[in-house]
C-alpha positions as CSV (number, residue, x, y, z in Angstrom):
1,M,139.7,78.2,49.2
2,E,142.0,80.9,50.6
3,K,140.0,83.6,48.8
4,H,136.8,82.2,50.3
5,N,138.3,82.3,53.8
6,A,139.6,85.8,53.3
7,A,136.2,87.0,52.1
8,S,134.5,85.2,55.0
9,D,137.0,86.8,57.5
10,L,136.4,90.2,55.9
11,R,132.6,89.9,56.2
12,L,133.1,88.9,59.9
13,T,135.4,91.8,60.6
14,V,133.1,94.3,58.9
15,R,130.2,92.9,60.9
16,E,132.1,93.2,64.1
17,L,133.3,96.7,63.3
18,S,129.7,97.7,62.4
19,N,128.5,96.4,65.8
20,V,131.3,98.3,67.6
21,Y,130.4,101.5,65.7
22,E,126.7,101.0,66.5
23,E,127.5,100.6,70.2
24,L,129.8,103.6,70.3
25,S,127.2,105.7,68.5
26,L,124.6,104.6,71.0
27,L,126.9,105.5,73.9
28,Y,127.3,109.0,72.5
29,K,123.6,109.4,72.0
30,L,122.8,108.1,75.5
31,S,125.2,110.6,77.1
32,G,122.7,113.3,76.1
33,L,119.5,111.4,76.8
34,F,120.6,110.5,80.3
35,S,122.2,113.8,81.3
36,T,119.1,114.9,83.3
37,L,118.9,114.5,87.0
38,N,115.2,113.8,87.0
39,V,114.5,110.1,87.5
40,N,111.2,110.1,85.7
41,E,112.7,111.7,82.6
42,I,115.6,109.2,82.6
43,C,113.1,106.3,82.7
44,E,110.9,107.8,80.0
45,N,114.0,108.3,77.8
46,L,115.1,104.7,78.6
47,V,111.8,103.3,77.5
48,N,111.7,105.3,74.2
49,E,115.3,104.6,73.4
50,A,115.0,100.8,74.0
51,I,111.9,100.6,71.8
52,N,113.7,102.5,69.0
53,T,117.0,100.7,69.2
54,V,115.9,97.1,69.7
55,G,112.7,97.5,67.7
56,V,109.8,96.4,70.0
57,K,106.3,97.4,70.6
58,T,106.2,97.1,74.4
59,A,108.7,98.3,77.0
60,A,108.6,98.9,80.7
61,V,111.0,100.0,83.5
62,L,110.3,98.4,86.9
63,F,111.9,99.5,90.1
64,L,112.5,97.3,93.0
65,N,111.3,98.4,96.4
66,E,114.2,97.7,98.8
67,E,112.0,97.2,101.8
68,T,109.2,95.1,100.4
69,Q,111.2,93.6,97.4
70,A,108.1,94.3,95.3
71,L,108.3,95.6,91.8
72,Y,106.5,98.6,90.5
73,T,106.3,100.2,87.1
74,K,108.2,103.5,86.7
75,A,107.7,104.0,83.0
76,H,106.2,102.1,80.1
77,R,105.0,102.2,76.5
78,G,102.9,99.8,74.5
79,D,100.6,97.0,75.6
80,W,101.6,97.0,79.3
81,D,99.8,96.2,82.5
82,E,101.5,96.2,85.9
83,D,99.2,93.5,87.1
84,R,101.1,91.1,84.8
85,I,104.0,91.3,87.3
86,V,103.4,89.5,90.6
87,D,105.7,91.6,92.8
88,G,108.9,90.0,91.6
89,G,107.5,86.6,92.5
90,I,107.7,84.9,89.1
91,E,110.7,82.7,88.7
92,V,112.2,84.2,85.6
93,I,112.1,87.7,87.0
94,A,113.6,86.6,90.3
95,D,116.4,84.9,88.3
96,V,117.1,88.2,86.5
97,L,117.2,90.2,89.7
98,E,119.2,87.6,91.6
99,N,121.9,87.0,89.0
100,S,121.8,90.4,87.4
101,K,121.9,88.9,83.9
102,P,119.5,89.4,80.9
103,I,117.2,86.6,79.8
104,A,115.3,86.3,76.5
105,F,112.4,84.1,75.6
106,C,110.7,83.6,72.3
107,K,107.8,81.4,73.3
108,L,106.3,82.2,76.7
109,E,104.4,79.0,76.9
110,N,107.8,77.4,77.7
111,V,108.3,79.7,80.7
112,E,107.2,78.5,84.1
113,H,104.8,80.9,85.8
114,Q,104.3,82.7,82.5
115,D,100.8,83.8,83.6
116,S,102.3,87.1,85.0
117,L,103.4,88.0,81.5
118,H,100.3,86.8,79.7
119,G,99.8,88.2,76.3
120,L,103.4,89.4,75.7
121,Q,105.5,87.7,73.0
122,S,109.3,87.4,72.6
123,V,110.2,88.8,76.0
124,L,113.6,90.2,76.9
125,L,114.3,91.0,80.5
126,C,117.4,93.0,81.5
127,P,118.5,94.1,85.0
128,L,119.1,97.8,85.9
129,A,122.3,97.0,87.6
130,G,123.7,99.8,89.8
131,K,126.9,99.9,91.8
132,G,126.6,96.9,94.1
133,K,122.9,96.5,93.8
134,T,120.1,95.9,91.3
135,L,117.8,98.9,91.0
136,G,115.1,97.0,89.1
137,L,114.8,95.7,85.5
138,M,113.6,96.4,82.0
139,I,111.2,94.3,80.1
140,L,110.9,94.4,76.3
141,A,108.3,92.5,74.4
142,D,106.7,92.0,71.0
143,K,109.4,92.6,68.5
144,S,108.2,94.7,65.6
145,S,109.9,92.7,62.8
146,E,110.8,89.3,64.1
147,N,109.7,86.9,66.8
148,E,113.0,86.5,68.7
149,F,115.8,88.5,70.2
150,Y,119.3,88.1,69.0
151,S,122.6,88.5,70.9
152,N,123.1,92.0,69.5
153,D,119.7,93.0,70.8
154,V,120.8,91.8,74.3
155,K,124.1,93.6,73.9
156,L,122.6,96.9,72.9
157,L,120.0,96.7,75.7
158,K,122.7,96.1,78.2
159,V,124.5,99.2,77.0
160,I,121.3,101.2,77.3
161,T,120.4,99.9,80.8
162,T,123.9,100.2,82.1
163,Q,124.1,103.9,81.2
164,A,120.5,104.5,82.5
165,A,121.3,102.8,85.8
166,M,124.4,105.0,86.3
167,A,122.2,108.1,85.6
168,I,119.5,106.9,87.9
169,E,122.0,106.4,90.8
170,N,123.5,109.8,90.1
171,A,120.0,111.3,90.2
172,F,119.2,109.6,93.5
173,L,122.4,110.8,95.0
174,Y,121.8,114.3,93.8
175,Q,118.3,114.2,95.2
176,E,119.6,113.0,98.6
177,I,122.2,115.9,98.7
178,E,119.6,118.4,97.6
179,D,117.2,117.2,100.3
180,L,119.9,117.4,102.9
181,L,120.8,120.9,101.8
182,L,117.2,122.0,101.6
183,G,116.5,120.5,105.0
184,T,119.4,122.4,106.5
185,I,118.2,125.7,105.1
186,K,114.6,125.0,106.1
187,S,115.8,124.5,109.7
188,F,117.3,127.9,109.6
189,V,114.0,129.4,108.3
190,K,112.1,127.5,111.0
191,A,114.6,128.8,113.6
192,L,114.0,132.4,112.3
193,E,110.2,132.0,112.5
194,T,110.3,130.7,116.1
195,T,112.1,133.9,117.2
196,T,108.8,135.8,116.9
197,Q,105.2,134.8,117.3
198,W,104.3,137.0,114.3
199,T,105.8,134.8,111.5
200,A,105.3,131.3,112.9
201,G,104.0,129.0,110.2
202,H,104.3,131.7,107.5
203,T,106.5,129.7,105.2
204,E,104.3,126.6,105.2
205,R,101.2,128.6,104.6
206,V,102.8,130.6,101.7
207,T,104.0,127.3,100.2
208,M,100.4,125.9,100.4
209,Y,98.9,128.9,98.8
210,A,101.5,129.0,96.1
211,Q,101.0,125.3,95.3
212,G,97.2,125.9,95.1
213,I,97.7,128.7,92.6
214,A,100.1,126.7,90.5
215,A,97.7,123.7,90.4
216,E,94.9,126.0,89.3
217,M,97.1,127.5,86.6
218,G,98.0,124.0,85.3
219,L,101.7,124.1,86.0
220,D,103.4,120.8,85.5
221,E,104.8,118.6,88.2
222,K,108.4,119.8,87.7
223,K,107.5,123.5,87.9
224,M,105.3,122.9,90.9
225,E,108.2,121.2,92.7
226,R,110.6,124.1,92.0
227,L,107.9,126.6,93.1
228,R,107.5,124.6,96.3
229,I,111.2,125.0,97.1
230,C,111.2,128.6,96.1
231,S,108.2,129.2,98.4
232,L,110.0,127.5,101.3
233,L,113.0,129.7,100.8
234,H,111.4,133.0,99.8
235,D,112.2,134.7,103.1
236,I,115.6,133.1,103.8
237,G,117.2,136.6,103.4
238,K,115.5,137.7,106.7
239,I,118.1,135.6,108.5
240,A,120.4,138.6,107.8
241,V,117.9,141.3,109.0
242,P,118.4,142.5,112.6
243,R,116.1,140.7,115.0
244,D,115.1,143.8,116.8
245,I,113.5,145.1,113.5
246,L,111.7,141.8,112.9
247,N,110.4,141.7,116.4
248,K,109.5,145.4,116.8
249,K,106.1,145.8,118.3
250,G,105.3,149.2,116.8
251,Q,105.3,150.5,113.3
252,L,108.6,150.4,111.4
253,D,110.2,153.7,110.5
254,S,111.6,154.4,107.0
255,E,115.1,153.2,107.8
256,E,113.8,150.0,109.3
257,W,111.7,149.4,106.2
258,K,114.8,149.8,104.1
259,E,116.4,147.0,106.1
260,I,113.3,144.8,105.7
261,K,113.2,145.4,101.9
262,K,116.8,144.1,101.6
263,H,115.7,140.5,102.4
264,P,115.0,139.3,98.8
265,A,118.4,140.4,97.6
266,L,120.0,139.0,100.8
267,G,118.2,135.7,100.1
268,V,119.8,135.5,96.6
269,T,123.2,136.3,98.1
270,I,122.8,133.4,100.6
271,L,121.7,130.9,98.0
272,S,123.9,132.0,95.1
273,G,126.6,129.6,94.2
274,L,124.4,126.6,95.2
275,K,123.6,125.1,91.8
276,S,120.5,123.3,93.1
277,F,118.8,126.7,93.6
278,D,119.9,128.6,90.4
279,D,116.4,128.3,88.8
280,I,114.5,129.7,91.9
281,L,116.7,132.8,92.6
282,D,114.6,135.1,90.5
283,G,111.5,134.0,92.3
284,I,113.0,134.9,95.6
285,K,114.5,138.2,94.3
286,Y,111.4,139.6,92.6
287,H,108.5,138.4,94.8
288,H,107.8,142.0,96.0
289,E,107.6,143.6,92.5
290,Y,104.4,145.3,91.5
291,W,102.6,144.1,88.3
292,D,102.2,147.7,87.0
293,G,105.8,148.6,87.9
294,T,104.9,151.6,90.1
295,K,106.6,150.2,93.2
296,G,108.7,147.2,94.0
297,L,112.4,146.9,94.6
298,F,113.9,146.4,91.1
299,G,111.5,148.2,88.8
300,L,110.2,145.2,86.9
301,R,106.7,145.1,85.5
302,G,104.2,142.7,83.9
303,E,105.5,139.5,82.5
304,D,109.1,140.7,82.9
305,I,108.5,139.6,86.5
306,P,109.1,135.8,86.7
307,L,106.0,133.7,87.1
308,M,107.4,132.2,90.4
309,A,107.7,135.7,91.8
310,R,104.2,136.7,90.6
311,I,102.6,133.6,92.3
312,L,104.6,134.2,95.5
313,A,103.6,137.9,95.6
314,V,99.9,136.9,95.9
315,A,100.6,134.0,98.3
316,D,102.9,136.1,100.5
317,A,100.6,139.1,100.6
318,F,97.5,137.0,101.5
319,D,99.3,135.3,104.4
320,A,100.7,138.6,105.7
321,M,97.3,140.3,105.6
322,T,95.5,137.4,107.3
323,S,98.1,137.1,110.1
324,D,98.5,139.2,113.2
325,R,101.3,141.7,113.3
326,P,102.6,143.7,116.3
327,Y,101.1,146.9,114.9
328,R,97.8,145.5,113.6
329,S,95.3,142.6,113.9
330,R,94.8,140.1,111.1
331,K,92.1,140.8,108.5
332,K,89.3,138.4,107.7
333,I,89.9,136.1,104.9
334,G,86.9,137.3,102.8
335,E,88.0,140.9,103.3
336,T,91.6,140.1,102.3
337,L,90.5,138.2,99.2
338,N,88.4,141.1,98.0
339,E,91.3,143.5,98.6
340,I,93.7,141.3,96.6
341,V,91.2,141.0,93.8
342,G,90.9,144.8,93.8
343,L,94.7,145.1,93.4
344,A,94.8,142.8,90.4
345,D,96.4,144.6,87.4
346,R,98.1,147.0,89.8
347,Q,100.1,145.2,92.4
348,F,99.3,141.6,91.3
349,D,99.2,139.7,88.1
350,P,95.4,139.4,87.3
351,T,95.8,135.8,86.0
352,V,97.5,134.7,89.2
353,V,94.8,136.5,91.3
354,E,92.0,134.8,89.3
355,A,93.6,131.4,89.9
356,F,94.1,132.1,93.6
357,Q,90.4,133.2,93.9
358,K,89.2,130.1,92.2
359,W,91.4,127.8,94.3
360,I,90.6,129.4,97.7
361,N,86.9,129.6,97.0
362,R,87.0,125.8,96.6
363,Q,88.5,125.4,100.0
364,H,85.2,126.7,101.6
365,P,84.4,126.4,104.4
366,A,87.9,125.7,105.7
367,F,89.2,129.1,104.6
368,L,86.1,131.3,104.4
369,L,84.6,130.8,107.8
C-alpha cells in the first residue's frame, strides 16, 4: 500500500514538475516573441503561439474600443469571421471582459447567445488583462486532437496572454512617447518653415511624394511608416542653419552654400541619441547623394545610398523645383518631371524615378494641370 502511494505521489510530482518546466520554457520563448514594439507583430505572434501551444485550429485576438466598448479583430488564424462577435454583447464574452477570467466551453449549444460563435467548437476565451484594465480578449476554438480544453490549456494560455498584454501595453506606451517626441520635433520644423514663405508646406509635400513612390515600389507598411517619419524630419538640420541664409532673396554664394549643405549632417546630430530615430538617420544624412557618385556630400553611389535617401532625393528635388525661390520662379510640373526623368541614372536612382513617374502620372489632372 505504501509502495502504491509512493508511486502515485512520484507520478504526481513528476507531472507537476513537467508542467512547471513547460511553463518556464514557454516564458523563455515568449520573451523573444514579444520583444517587438509593434502591436500588430505582437498580436500575430500571440495567435501563432497560442495555436501551437494549446493545439487549436482557430484563434483570434480582439481588442476592446474604450470609447464604444465594441470589440474588433486585431489578428486571427483559422475559420474566423468577425461578424460572429456582436460588439462584446454576448453574455459569455461580457463575463470574460468584466471578471477578467478565462472561460472554456466544450458544447456551444449550452451557451446562451451562442449564435455569435456559430460554427466554432470547444471554445476557450481568455482576457488580455493589462495593468488595471482589460485590453481585449483571445478566443481559441476547434481543438486539433480533442473536443475539450483542460486546466493546463487554460493555464498555458493565461501565461501567453499575460506576457502578450504586458508587451502590448509597453508598445502602446512607446508609441505615445514616440508620437509626443515626433510631434515636438515637427513643431520645430513647422516653426522653421513659417519663418520664410519659400519653404512653407515643403515637408508635407515631400512626405506625400515619398509615400507615393514607396507605395508604387511595393514597400511594406512598416517601411512606409519609417519613411514617413524620415520625410517629416529630413530637413530638421536647417534649424541650425543661419536664418539670413535661408531667407536670402538673391543667389547664395559659395560659403553660404557650404552652410546649407551642412543640414543633413546637422539633422543627424540633432536626432542622434534618440533611439526611436536610429533607423532613419541614414535617410536624412544621405538624401542629397548622387546616384552616380559624381556629386553629393559623402561620396556614396548606387545602392550604397540607403533606399530611404534615394526616395527622398527624388521627392525633395521635385518639390524644390516646383516651388518658388527668392532667386527663381517655380517650374511647371510636366517640365520638372521630364527633367527628373532625364537625370535618372545620374543624380537619381532610375528605379525610384520610374516609380515616381508612374505614381504622379496617375494623379492627373491634380498634378499635371
